[in-house]
N, C-alpha and C positions, 0 to 999 in steps of 0.2 A: 504494500500500500504506500502510495506517495506521501512523503512527509514535507510539510511546508517549511521553507527557510525564510524567516522574517528578520528585519532589523532588530537586534536584541536591545534590551534596556540596560544601559551601562551604569546607571546611578539612580538614586531615588528621585532626583529632580530632572533627569534627562528627558527631553522631548524629541530630540533628533540626533543623528550621528552621520558621519561621513564615511563612505566606502573608500578605503585606502588601497586595498589590493586583494584580488582573488588569488590566493596562492595555489589553488587547484583550478584546472581548466574545465570548461563545460564538457560533460561526457566522461570525465575522468573518475576513476574509483577512489573514494576517500575512505581510509581506514578509521576505525573507532579510536578516538583520542587524538586524531591528526588535525593540525590546524589547516583550515581551508579558506579563511577570510580574515583580513585585518581591517578593523574599524576604529576610526578616531572619534572620540567623544569624551566629555568630562576631563579635557585637557591631556588625554593620554591615548596612545595607540593600543588597542586591545586585540589579542589573538583569540579568535573564535574556533573552538574545537568541535569535532563531530562526535555525537553521542552514539553513533552506530556506523557500521560499514555499509556504504551505499554509493551509488553513482550520482554525481553532482550534475544537475540540469538547471541552467540559468534561463530566466525569461528572455526571449528574443527582444522584447521592447521594455525590459526592466531597467532599473537605475544603473548608470554606468559608474566606473571608477572615477572618483573625484566629486561625485554628487552627494549632497546632503539631503537625507530623507527622514521622514517621521519614524518614530519608534513603532514597530509592528508592520511596516511596509513589506509586502511580499517581494522577495528577491529571487526565489527559485524553489527547487524541490530536490529532495533526496529520493531516488527510486532504486528498486532492486534490479539486478540484471534481467533483461528481457521485458521489463515493465516500462510503459510509456508514461511520460509526465502528463498531467492534465491538459496543459496547453497543446501538446502534440495530438492528444485524442481529439480535442476540439478542432484543431486545424485539419485533421484527417476527415472528420465528419463534414466540415465545410467544403473540403475539396471534392469529396464524393457527391455532395449535393450539387456542386457546381457542374460536375461532369455527367450527372444523371440527365436523361432526356427530358426536355421541357414539356409541360402540359400543353402550352400554346406556343406558337411560333414567336410571339412578341413578349413572352415572359421574361422579366429581367433576371440577371444572374443573381444567385443567392449569396455568392461570396466571391471576393477577389483576393482571398488570402493565398499567398505563395505557398505551395506545398512544402517547399524547403526554406525554412526561415533563415537558414544560414547561407543561402546562395550568394555568391559574390563576396563572401566575407572570409577573411583570413582568420581561421580558428586559432592559429597559434599566436599571432600578433607579437609585438615587442614587449619585453619585460621591463619594468621600471621600478626603482626603489621607492618606498613611501616618501622619503625626504625629497627625492627628485620630482615626484609627482606634485607635492605641495608647491615647490619652487616653480614648476611649469605652469601650474594654475595661477600663481601670483603674477608671473611675467607674461602670461598669455602665449606660451610656446606650445605648438602642436607637437607633442612628444611622440605621437605615433609615426611621424615622418623622420624621426632621428635614428641614427645608428649608434648603439650603445658601445661604450668602451670598457664596461665592467665585465665581470665573469659571465661566460656564456652569452655575451652580447647584451647584458643587462644595462639599461640606461641609468646613469648615475647623475648626481647633481652637477658635476663638471660639464657633462654633455649638454644639459639644459642651459647652464650659464653661457656656454660658448655659442649656442644657437641664438640666445637672446642678444648677446653682444654683436653677433654678425648681423642680426636683423636691424639693430639700432644703427650700426655703421652704414648699412645700405640706405636707410632712410635719410641719414644726414648727408650722404653723398648726393642723393637725388635733390634734396632741398637746396644744397649749396651750389649745384651746377647752374651757371648763368644761362638764362633763357636765350634762345636763338632769335636774332633780330632780322627782319626782312631786309634784303639788299637795297631796295628802293626807298626805305624809310628815311625821311628827312629830319624828323623830330627825334631827339635823343631821349630815349625812355629813361625814367628814373632808375637808379640802381636798386636791385632787389633788396628788400628788407632782410636783415639777418634772421635766421631761423629762431623761432620763439621756443625757449626751453619749456617743455610741458612735463608736468608731473605724471608719471605712469600710475594709474589707479591700481592699487594692490588688492587682489581678491582676499577678503578676510578669511583666514583659515578657521578651522573648527575651534581651535584653542582660543584664538582672539575673540571669536564670537561668544564663547562661553564666558571669558573674562568680562567682556562688555555687558553681557546679560546679567551676570552676578553682581557686578559693581553697581549697575543701574538699579537692580532690584534692592540691593542694600541701601543705596542712597534714598530710594523712594518709599521703602516700606518700614525702615527702622526709625527710631527717634534718637539719633546719635548725639552724644555729649562727649567732649574730650577734656580730660584733666591732665595737667602737666605738673611735673615736679623736678627739681634738680637734686641729684644725689651725689654723695661723695663715694666714688667707686674705687678709691685708693686700695682698700683691703681686698676687693675682688681682683684688682690688677695684680697685687702682690701674690694672691692665691694662684692665679694662672701662671705667673712667672715662676713660682716655686714648683708647680706641676711640670712646666716645660723643662726646668733644670733637672728635675728628678727623672723625667722621661728620657732626656738626653744621656744621662749617666747610665740608665738601665737599658737603653737601646729600644725603648718603646716608641713606636711611630705615631700612635693615635693620641694626640693632645687635645683636650677639650677646648673648644672655641668659646667665646663669650656667649654665643647663641646657645651652646650646650649647657653652660652654667646657668643661664637665665631659664632655660627649659626646666631644669631641676628645681630651682628655687621658686619659680612661678607655680609649678605643679604642687609643691608643698604649701604655698600660700593659698592656692585654690581649695585645698583640703580644709583650711581654716575658714575660708570665705566661700562656701559653696554657691552663694547667690550669683557669683560671676561665672560659675561652671554650669550654665543653663542655656535653654533656648526658648524662643516664643513659638507657640503652636496655636492652632485654632481653638484648642481646649484650654489654653492658658500657658503658664510657665511649666516647662519640662525640665526637671532636675536630673542631671546626668550622674549615674553611679560611678562611672569611670572618669579618669582625667587624662586626656590625650592632647598633646601640644603640637599644633601645626607650625611649621617653620617656613616662612615665605622665602622662595628661591627664584631669582631671576634667571631665565634661560633664553636661548635663541627663539624658542616658540612662544615665549611670554612668561607671565608670573605663574608659578606652580607652588602648591603648598603640601609637601610631604608631611606625614603625621608620625610623631613619636608616640608609641603606646606606653602609657603608664610610666613616665620618666621618674615620678616621685619614688618609685620602688627600686630604681636602678642606680648603680654607681656612675660617677662622671665618666669613667673609662668606657663602660658599656654604652652610655648615651653617645659619647663621641664616636665610637665605632659604628653604631647604628645610623647616626645622623650623617656621617661621611658617606656611607653606602647609599642612603636615600638621596642625598644631594647629587652624587655622581650619576645615579640612574635617572634622576630628573633632568640633568643637563645633557645626558646622552640620549634622551628620548625613550628610555627603556622602562620607565616607572609605570607601574600598573595603576588602574583606577582605585583598587582596594587600598593601596598605600597612601592615597590622598583623601580617604573618607574617614568618617567617625571622629574627626577632630572636635574638641570641645572649647578650645581657646587657641589663639594664634599669636605668634611673636614675629614682628617684622623689624629688620635692622637696616637703617640707612646711614649708620655712623661711618662706614667705610667711605662714604661719598662726602664727608665733611658736613653732614647735615646735623644741626643741633636738635631741633624739635620739628615735629610735623603732625598732621592729622590723619592717622590711619583709618582706613575704611573697614568696617566690620565684615568678617568673612562668614556669611550666612551658612548654616543656621545658628552659628555661635552668637553669643551676645556681647562679646568683648574681644579686644585686640590690644596688645601692648607694643608701642613703637620705641625702639632703642636709638638714641642719638649718639653722636660721636663722644669719645672719651678724650677730654682735653685738660691740660694742666692749667690751673688758675690759682691766683693768690686769694685765699679765703681767710676769714676770721675764725679761729678755732677756740678762742677764749675772749668773749666780749668784755669781761670785767678787766682783764689785763691788756686788752687790745692786741693780743698775740695773733700773729698771722702765720700762714704756712702755705706752701705750694701743694695742692692736692689734685688728684685726678677726678674731675667733675664730669657728669653726663646728665642729659635730660631724658626723662621717661614720659611718654605720652600714652595715656590710657583712653581709648574710645570705647564707650559702652552703650548698650541699647536701653534707653530710659523706660521702655515698655516692660523690660524684664527686671531691672534693678534700679533703685533710687540713687541719688547722688551721694548720700552719706555712706552707705555700704560700699559703693565703688571707691570713694575716697579712703575708706579704712583699708580696703584691699591694696590700693596703691601705696598707702603708708606702710603696710606690712612688707611690700616689695622693697621699699626704701630701707627699712630696717634690716632685711635680709642682705641687701647689697652692702650696706655700711658695716654690718656685723655678721660675716659669713658663718661664725661659729654657731649662730642660732639655728642654722639648718644643716651644717656639716655634721653636727653631733647626733643627728637623728638616724 
């Protein structure tokens, strides 16, 4: 019996996804557990595996590679050897009806369906990598006419970039060529205007669309309020320097970053202030039993948020190892959708770009996000009575929270606890 292949749902809020690549050809046998389709959605490329051994049959007029379709859209069928796909049976019936003798001489044809839906079509076609396909769609390159330089003739990103550059060079040459003037012309025509630089419209990829949708949804559905405070991060700075020195002496390569340290202390602070570890739903406030920290990571495909699971119960060394692996997979485009779900709170760091403070946007369905500013040396008063000053490592923390879920006072208390943990690391290191 034929089994329908539909666009799978990749996340709780996913409404559409993009076909990245069919790794199996139409009519090819797919083994149970074998990947036959790559789909981009929820900011990641997902491998779709077969749940049975069957033959893949694609709809002749179905969605093509690169198209974004709704969840549940029919893409094709899995059939058993010797079995016909439903669309083949329908085409055969239409063809038989067309060839049957007409009741009257003037009776119209019942069908104009081509009995061979694949006539004139190269069933093999060129192979193209998912990254090269996205670049081709963005640059408007017809990749089906390219010759690939990758393994087995596979089209890679360099092939697409070269074709795009050649097309631009050809257009510029045509624009800059002086127009021919008639020999008998007596009036000197004005010099042609220089070519106008035009911005090439970039086709928004699925990741960018997802980011745009979520940021707009957050801005229009939440009641965001941002609190800022300046903290003395000198002790956290000394802590990390000590860990780095110890790691160098012992040959350990995984050194916790400031993001890793904040993931640990924020998770512990959330356990004391669970009101910030919640989400807004149609039924009201949903209190999360677990504490998972999302870490905002900038990649070539856009902003991704891998999630650290329960960092409050893990050592800084374990957190650093897990975080490094997540960040690497995110930047290489190999991170799965599951690794970016179930976050309850997010940390975003712009300090490396010399940003002091900013207004983070809440990562729905979470209710709060903490922004980390740069750590900079400043002269500060450490004893007001004696007017004693010192040079300290100062940084700005920016907490944006959803006022629908939590009020200002509890949010301020949570931020105050974060400040205490930063300035006195022993408060959480001893747990």
